N, C-alpha and C positions, 0 to 999 in steps of 0.2 A: 173725680175731676180728671179731665183729660191730660195725658202727658204731652208736654210741648217743649220746644227748645228754650223758650223764655217765658217768664210770667211777668205780666205788667201789674205791678202792685201799687195801690193808692193808699197812702197813710194820711189820716186826717187828725188834726189836733182837736182838743176839746170843743165839740160843736156848740154847746150851750144854747141849743135851739136857734142858732143864727141861720134861719132858712135862706135868707138872701145870699149869704156867702156860700152856703152849701150848694145852691143852685148854680153858682158861678164856676164850680169846680168841673173840669173836663173829665167826666166819668165814663163816657162811651169807650168801649174797647178794653176796659179794666177787667182783669181776671180775679182780683182779690182786693177787698177793702179792709184796712186796719184802723181802728179808732182808739185814741189814747184815754178815753173815759169822759166823764162829765158831759153826757149827751144832752141832757135837758137844760133849759134856761133856769137860772137860779138867782135872779137879781134880788128878789125879796129876801131869800135866805142869806145871801152874801151881805146885804145891807145890815140885816139884824146882827150877824156875827161881828162885823166891823164896828157897829155902833155900840155893842155891849163890851167889846174890848176897850174901846175909847172910854166908856162910862166907868168901867172898873179902874182904869188908869187914873181917872179923876175922882175916885172914891164915891161914885154914885151907884145906886142900885141898878141892876140890869133890867132890861125890858123883858117881861114874861110873855110867852105866847098865849093867845086866846084862840077860841075856836074859829073865828073869822080869819085871823092871820094864818093859822095852821092850814086851813082849807085852801086859802089863796096860794100858799107856798106849794102845797101838793099839786094843785091844778096847774100852776105855772110849769112845774117840772114835768108832770105827767103828759100833758098835751104836746108840749114842745119836743119831748123825748120821742113820742110816737110819730109825730110829723116828720122829724128828722130821719128816723129809720125807714119810714115808708118810702121816702125819696131814694135813699141810698141802696136799700136792699133790693130794689127793682133791677138794679144794674149788675150786681155781682154778689157773691157770698161775702157777708159783712161780719167781721169779728171785732168785738170790743171788750176791753177790760172795764171795770167799774172804777170811777174816780171817787172823789170825796163828795160828789153831788148825786143824789138819787139812789145810792146803794141801799139805804134802809128801806126804801119804797119797794124793793124787790123781795123783801122778807115779809111774807103775809102776817106773821106773828107781830111784827113791829107796827104794821098798818092797823091791825086789830087793836093793839094796845092804845094807839092814838085815837082810834074811834071811840073806845071806851072812856078814855081820859077826857076828851073834849066833847063827847056826846054828839058826834058828827058822822056822816057817811063819806068815806074816801074812796077814790078809784084804786083798783088793784093793778099795779103796773106789770107784775110778773105774769099774770094771766093774759094781759093784752099782748105783751111781746111774744108770748109762746105761740101766738097765731101767725107770727111772721116767719115764713118758712126759710128765708134766706139770711136770717140774723141769728148770731150766736153770742151770748155772754160767755166770755172765756177768762178763767183766772187760774194762775198758778200751775199751768200745764204747758207742755210743748205740743204744737200741732205741726205735722209734716205736710207740706204742700209741694208736690212734684220734687221731692228730695230736698226741699228747703226746710230748715229747722227754725221755727218761729216760737219764741217763748213769750208767754203772757203773764205778767206779774201784777197781781191786784194791788190797789192803793193800800199803803200802810203808813203809819206815823213813825218815822225814824226817831230814835232817842235824841239825836243831835238837834232835831227841830224843837223838841220840848225844852231841852237845855238852853237853846239859844233864845227862844221866844217867850219862855216862862209863862204859859197860859194859866188861867185860874185853875184851882184844884190841882196844883202842880204835882204833888206826890202821887195822886191818883192817876193823873195823865201819864206821868213818867213810868209808873208801874205797868200800865197798859201798853205803852210804847215799847218797853223792853221786851214784852212778850211778842208783839208784832214784829219787832226788829229781828229777834232770834228766828222767827218763822220765815221771814223774808230771806235771811242769810241762808237758811237751810234749802229753801226753794231754788235760789240762784245757784248755789253750789251743786244742786242736783241737775240743773239745766246744763251746766258746763258750757261747752262751745255752742254758739248759735249763729245763724245767719242774721236774724233780726230779734231784738228784744223790744217788746211793747210794754211800756210802764207809764205811770202817771206823772210822777215828779221827776225832774232832771237830776243828774248827779250833782253832788254838792260842789259849789264853786264854779259851775258851768251853766250859763243860761238860766240862772236861778235867783238873781238879785231882785229884791223888792224895791221897785221905784214907782209904785202905784199910788196916785194921789188919793184914791178912795180908801186905801188901807190906813190903819192907825199910824200916826207919825213916827212913833218909836219903833216901828218895823222897818222904816226906810233904810235902804242900804244893806240890810241883812241878807244872808244867803239862806234860802229855804229848801234847798235840794237835799238829797239823801246821800250820806256817806257810804251806806251799804251798797247802793247802786254804783257809786263811784268805784269802790273797791272791786266790785264784780267786773266792771268794764276794764279796769287796769289788768286784772288777772286773766280774763278769758277772751277779751278783744272780739266781741261780736262785730259783724260787718256794719250793721246799722242799729241805732237805738232811736226809737220814736217816743217822744214824751210831750207833756203839756204842763198843766197846773199853774205855773208861773207865767201868766199871759204876756207880761211885758218882757219876758226873756226870750221871745220868739227869735229864732235864728239857728245857725249851724256852727258847730265846733268839732274839732277832731281831738281825740285822745288816743295816741298811738295809731293803730290801724282802724279804729272805730270812728265812723261818722255819726255824730249825734245831732238830732234835729228836735228842737223845741218848736212844735208847730202852732203854739199859741191857741187862739180861738178860731177854730175852723180853718186854720192854715193847712196847706197840703203839700205833699211831696210824692212824685211818681218815680218809681224805680223799676228797672228791668233786671230780673235775675234769672 
């Protein structure tokens, strides 16, 4: 990448396959594109998750996936994922973390497992995106761009989320979250000072309140951000934090010297550094 006095950086919130909004973003002249995860559309998967949370709360049996539903979910994410990246990566080098949507589809072993379980043929996302020269899945590393330090933290489940939302299989989920939280703390401490942190969920208590009418009612008003990310921001004060995940939390807030942007669904922010 050429050395220049300033870099024009475009940060985009979880695209979720919203091609219309993506096409409305002023991309011309951008040097670098950063994405906060959840690239593909996941309306079917989200509906099923929310519906099963609601059913469990009411003491009803959960809805099980069948081969038709599983294939529909995969196809919805797969094609919208690729369509989004084909548009963006034409303009500038594009770097994205993985959110909580589509991550498993990038693991060939997981795709094969679902193929065997449901006796279906599924598209392989990892193979398809490997053909995109200007796109990079980036997680848990620092990338240096013209002396700018940009840290990319993969999505993880913070223990505070499990304790607050009390999902099914609570003990199992909490045990897994503890491992992921320890890993995230270690990665962030290794990052130390950054110009930009790209993460999926917002810091706890900031731009992270659930007020989504589609979400289960007993989630309403709760904070779904990460305390680990909040602690990191307070300690190391990166210049910018770009996140998404809680779509209704779209907006800007400042913690100390750090500007935090929840970019919602395909929202964007352009900065010159």
